[in-house]
C-alpha positions in Angstrom: 60.8 -7.4 67.4 58.4 -8.8 64.7 57.6 -6.6 61.8 55.5 -6.8 58.7 57.4 -6.5 55.4 56.4 -6.6 51.7 59.0 -8.4 49.7 58.9 -7.9 46.0 60.9 -10.1 43.7 62.7 -7.9 41.2 63.4 -10.6 38.6 61.3 -13.6 37.5 64.4 -15.7 36.6 66.5 -16.8 39.6 70.2 -17.4 39.9 71.0 -20.9 41.0 72.3 -20.8 44.6 71.9 -21.9 48.2 72.2 -19.3 51.0 72.2 -19.6 54.8 72.2 -16.7 57.3 72.2 -16.0 61.0 71.0 -12.7 62.6 71.5 -11.3 66.1 70.7 -7.9 67.3 69.2 -5.5 69.9 66.3 -3.1 69.7 63.9 -0.9 71.6 60.2 -1.3 71.0 57.3 0.8 72.2 53.6 0.1 71.6 50.9 2.8 71.9 50.1 3.5 75.6 53.1 1.5 76.8 56.7 2.2 77.9 59.8 1.5 75.7 61.1 -2.1 76.2 64.6 -3.3 75.3 64.6 -6.6 73.3 67.0 -9.1 71.9 66.3 -10.4 68.4 67.6 -13.6 66.8 67.0 -15.0 63.4 67.9 -18.0 61.2 67.2 -18.4 57.5 67.9 -20.4 54.4 67.2 -20.0 50.7 67.5 -22.3 47.7 67.1 -21.0 44.2 67.1 -22.8 40.8 66.5 -21.2 37.5 62.7 -21.1 37.8 62.1 -21.9 41.5 63.0 -20.4 44.8 62.2 -21.5 48.4 63.0 -19.4 51.5 62.5 -20.2 55.2 63.1 -17.5 57.8 62.6 -17.7 61.5 62.9 -14.9 64.1 62.6 -14.7 67.8 62.3 -11.7 70.1 62.7 -11.6 73.9 61.8 -8.3 75.6 63.2 -7.1 78.9 59.9 -7.9 80.7 60.1 -11.5 79.7 57.4 -11.2 76.9 58.6 -13.3 73.9 57.5 -13.9 70.4 58.5 -16.3 67.6 57.8 -16.1 63.9 58.4 -18.5 61.0 57.9 -17.5 57.4 58.0 -19.9 54.4 58.0 -18.4 50.9 58.0 -20.1 47.6 58.4 -18.5 44.1 57.8 -20.1 40.8 58.6 -18.4 37.4 57.4 -20.7 34.5 57.6 -17.7 32.0 60.2 -15.0 31.6 57.5 -12.3 32.1 55.5 -13.9 34.9 56.1 -15.4 38.4 54.0 -16.5 41.4 54.8 -16.3 45.1 53.1 -18.1 48.0 53.9 -17.0 51.5 52.8 -18.7 54.7 53.6 -17.4 58.3 53.0 -18.5 61.8 53.6 -16.4 64.9 53.4 -17.3 68.6 53.3 -14.8 71.4 53.3 -15.3 75.2 55.0 -14.5 78.5 57.0 -17.7 78.0 57.6 -19.5 74.8 55.8 -21.0 72.9 52.8 -19.2 74.3 49.1 -19.6 73.7 48.4 -16.7 71.5 49.5 -16.2 67.9 48.6 -15.9 64.3 48.5 -18.0 61.1 48.5 -16.3 57.7 48.9 -17.1 54.0 49.4 -14.6 51.1 49.5 -15.4 47.4 51.0 -12.9 44.9 51.2 -12.8 41.1 53.9 -10.8 39.3 53.8 -9.6 35.6 56.5 -7.8 33.8 55.1 -4.8 31.9 57.7 -2.7 30.1 60.0 -1.2 32.6 57.7 -1.9 35.5 56.9 -5.1 37.4 53.2 -5.2 38.4 51.8 -7.5 41.1 48.5 -8.4 42.8 47.9 -10.4 45.9 45.3 -11.7 48.3 45.7 -13.2 51.8 43.9 -14.7 54.8 44.9 -14.5 58.5 43.7 -15.8 61.8 44.7 -14.4 65.2 44.1 -15.5 68.8 44.8 -12.9 71.5 43.5 -12.6 75.1 40.5 -14.9 74.4 39.6 -13.2 71.0 39.7 -15.3 67.9 39.7 -13.1 64.8 40.0 -13.4 61.1 41.3 -10.9 58.5 41.6 -10.7 54.7 43.9 -8.5 52.6 44.1 -7.5 48.9 47.1 -5.9 47.3 47.9 -4.0 44.1 51.3 -2.6 43.3 54.1 -1.9 40.9 57.9 -2.0 41.1 60.6 -0.5 39.0 64.4 0.3 39.2 67.0 2.2 37.3 70.6 3.3 37.8 70.9 6.5 40.0 73.6 8.2 42.0 76.3 5.6 41.1 74.1 2.7 42.1 70.6 1.2 41.6 67.5 2.8 42.8 64.3 0.9 43.1 60.8 1.9 44.1 57.6 0.1 45.0 54.1 1.5 45.3 51.5 -0.7 47.0 47.8 -0.2 47.6 46.3 -2.5 50.2 42.8 -3.1 51.6 42.1 -4.9 54.9 38.9 -6.4 56.4 39.1 -7.7 59.9 37.1 -8.3 63.1 40.2 -7.9 65.2 38.8 -4.8 67.0 41.5 -5.0 69.7 44.3 -4.5 67.2 42.4 -1.7 65.5 41.5 0.3 68.6 45.1 -0.1 70.0 46.3 1.6 66.8 44.2 4.7 67.5 41.5 3.9 64.8 37.9 4.6 65.9 35.2 2.0 65.5 31.9 3.8 65.0 29.7 0.8 65.9 29.9 -2.9 66.3 30.2 -4.6 62.9 31.1 -8.0 61.5 34.3 -6.6 60.1 36.2 -3.3 60.0 38.0 -1.9 57.0 41.4 -0.2 56.4 42.9 1.3 53.3 46.7 1.6 53.0 49.0 3.3 50.4 52.8 2.6 50.8 55.8 3.9 49.0 59.1 2.1 49.4 62.5 3.3 48.0 65.7 1.3 48.1 69.2 2.3 46.8 72.2 0.0 46.6 75.8 0.6 45.6 78.6 -2.0 46.0 78.6 -2.9 49.7 76.1 -0.3 50.9 72.3 -0.1 50.7 69.6 2.1 52.2 65.9 1.9 52.2 63.0 4.1 53.3 59.3 3.7 53.3 56.1 5.6 54.2 52.6 4.4 54.6 49.3 6.3 54.7 46.3 4.6 56.4 42.6 5.5 56.4 39.5 3.7 57.9 36.4 3.1 55.8 32.9 1.7 56.5 32.4 1.4 60.3 36.0 2.5 60.8 37.2 6.1 60.9 40.6 7.7 61.5 43.9 8.0 59.8 47.4 7.0 60.6 51.0 7.1 59.1 53.9 4.9 59.4 57.5 5.1 58.2 60.7 3.0 58.2 64.4 3.4 57.5 67.2 0.9 57.2 70.9 1.0 56.2 73.2 -2.0 55.7 77.0 -2.3 55.1 78.6 -5.5 54.0 81.8 -5.3 56.0 83.2 -8.5 54.5 81.9 -11.2 52.3 79.8 -13.0 55.0 79.4 -10.2 57.5 76.7 -7.4 57.2 75.8 -4.7 59.7 72.2 -3.3 59.6 70.6 -0.4 61.4 66.9 0.2 61.3 64.0 2.1 62.9 60.6 3.6 62.3 57.0 3.4 63.2 55.1 0.3 61.9 51.4 0.3 61.5 49.3 -2.6 62.8 49.1 -5.5 60.4 45.7 -7.3 60.8 46.6 -10.1 58.4 49.6 -11.3 60.5 48.3 -9.9 63.9 51.3 -7.6 64.4 50.6 -4.6 66.6 51.5 -1.0 65.9 54.9 0.0 67.4 57.8 2.4 67.3 61.1 0.7 67.1 64.9 1.2 66.6 67.7 -1.4 66.6 70.9 -2.7 65.2 71.7 -6.2 63.8 74.6 -8.4 62.7 74.0 -10.8 59.8 76.4 -13.6 59.0 75.6 -15.2 55.5 77.2 -18.0 53.7 76.2 -19.6 50.4 77.2 -21.5 47.3 76.0 -21.9 43.7 74.0 -25.0 42.9 75.5 -25.8 39.4 78.1 -28.6 39.1 81.7 -27.9 38.4 82.9 -28.2 34.8 85.0 -31.0 33.5 88.1 -28.8 32.9 88.2 -28.0 36.6 89.9 -31.4 37.2 92.6 -31.0 34.5 93.5 -27.4 35.4 93.2 -27.7 39.2 91.1 -24.6 39.3 87.7 -24.8 41.0 85.0 -23.4 38.8 81.7 -22.5 40.5 79.6 -22.2 37.3 80.3 -23.5 33.8 77.7 -24.2 31.1 78.4 -25.5 27.6 78.7 -22.5 25.2 78.9 -20.1 28.1 80.8 -16.8 27.8 81.9 -16.8 31.5 83.8 -18.6 34.1 83.6 -18.0 37.9 86.5 -19.2 40.0 87.1 -18.8 43.7 89.2 -16.1 45.2 89.8 -15.0 48.8 86.7 -13.3 50.1 84.8 -13.9 46.9 85.5 -14.9 43.3 86.7 -13.8 39.9 84.5 -13.7 36.9 86.1 -14.1 33.5 84.2 -13.1 30.4 85.2 -14.3 26.9 83.3 -12.6 24.1 83.7 -13.5 20.5 83.4 -10.5 18.2 85.1 -9.0 15.1 88.7 -7.8 15.7 87.6 -4.1 15.1 84.6 -4.3 17.4 84.1 -2.3 20.6 83.2 -4.6 23.4 82.2 -3.2 26.9 81.1 -4.7 30.2 79.2 -3.1 33.0 78.2 -4.5 36.4 76.7 -3.7 39.7 80.1 -4.3 41.3 81.6 -1.3 39.3 78.6 0.9 39.8 77.5 0.3 36.2 80.5 2.2 34.7 81.2 0.7 31.3 84.7 -0.9 30.9 86.1 -1.6 27.5 87.5 -5.1 26.9 90.8 -6.0 25.4 91.3 -8.5 22.7 93.3 -11.6 23.6 93.9 -14.0 20.8 90.6 -14.6 18.9 88.3 -13.2 21.6 87.7 -10.2 24.0 88.5 -11.1 27.6 88.0 -9.4 30.9 88.6 -10.4 34.5 86.1 -9.0 37.1 86.8 -9.5 40.9 83.6 -9.9 42.9 83.0 -10.1 46.6 80.6 -12.7 48.1 77.0 -11.9 47.3 74.7 -11.4 44.4 75.8 -9.3 41.3 74.5 -8.3 37.9 76.6 -8.0 34.8 76.0 -7.1 31.2 78.0 -6.7 27.9 77.4 -4.9 24.7 79.1 -4.8 21.3 79.5 -1.6 19.1 77.2 0.4 21.4 74.3 -2.0 20.9 71.8 -3.1 23.6 73.2 -4.5 26.9 72.7 -8.2 27.2 73.5 -11.0 29.7 76.6 -13.1 29.0 75.5 -16.4 27.6 75.1 -19.1 30.3 74.0 -16.7 33.1 70.5 -16.5 34.4 68.9 -13.5 32.5 67.0 -10.5 33.9 65.5 -7.7 31.8 66.6 -4.2 32.7 64.7 -0.9 32.3 66.2 0.1 29.0 65.4 -2.6 26.6 68.4 -4.8 27.4 69.2 -7.5 29.9 71.8 -8.5 32.6 73.2 -11.7 33.9 72.8 -12.8 37.5 75.9 -14.0 39.4 75.9 -15.3 42.9 79.4 -15.6 44.6 79.5 -17.8 47.8 
């Protein structure tokens, strides 16, 4: 099952890490005017991030019960030269046929620019796509405008994305199959989309839901609506279970048809941080994932994850607190040990955010961690535990 997804980077500064994952699942897919088909889905991906650069490769294959198969490869690179701005380039290729690799498919490229503006993250994008299907060679363009924001809610983090998108395409087969009416032959047909995506995450659990409204313009008339829902549970550090379903609208840019789908998936993910060990790891015999000169943190391995130790210098009568995504952002007061305030935070494998504050001041990232601004005038540090 190949689906179109809009991925919005929440933070322009990346944690330094390398991740690998393997997906396997089963689903049912039904296109308009067709019967439901059972399908097996398989995926393989890798991601490498440095402080200002990220590269992701994600491949997926779908094999339906009637032997129809599809393969898709997506390459995505992100570059953040400034703390308030980042760029993303995405290239994808899809092949579809009775037997792989098939003769029909799609090639698409999409460029997005993100800008931090107060509590919101704004983005704009433009893309080109070319699709071959049943002897038809078509071309499509897309333009995007949108905004993303997030804040603490219901004991976790709630994020929302609003996207406005405009398509121009001569892929009349895809448009007609989606139930949109073409009034007369034309060089290109137009579609307007508005999509709202919501995602909530708390510790090992996350849920997301989206709804899309579509309307034709120009020589294209008709409306449509799509929706999607997904829930995931990280059972252990490397193992995550995902359930998803919905009705996806046709994507002219990537040549993906309209379909109703439901499925489950298992993801196995492993990773490591990319920074070298500190010198004191050899003398103490303790492996330290991250250590930067002047840093206020140390991350050491533990079974199923790691332990983050924060050491904050502050006056003896100060009130020092820490909050993190791992503790549902509930502030915890640090105790003073010797000349500094110290806390030990156990973390499971995965990505986390953590922040400290002194005497009720603004939340900030511990020194040495990659920094990401929050929605309340402060910042948090990004931690990736293998």
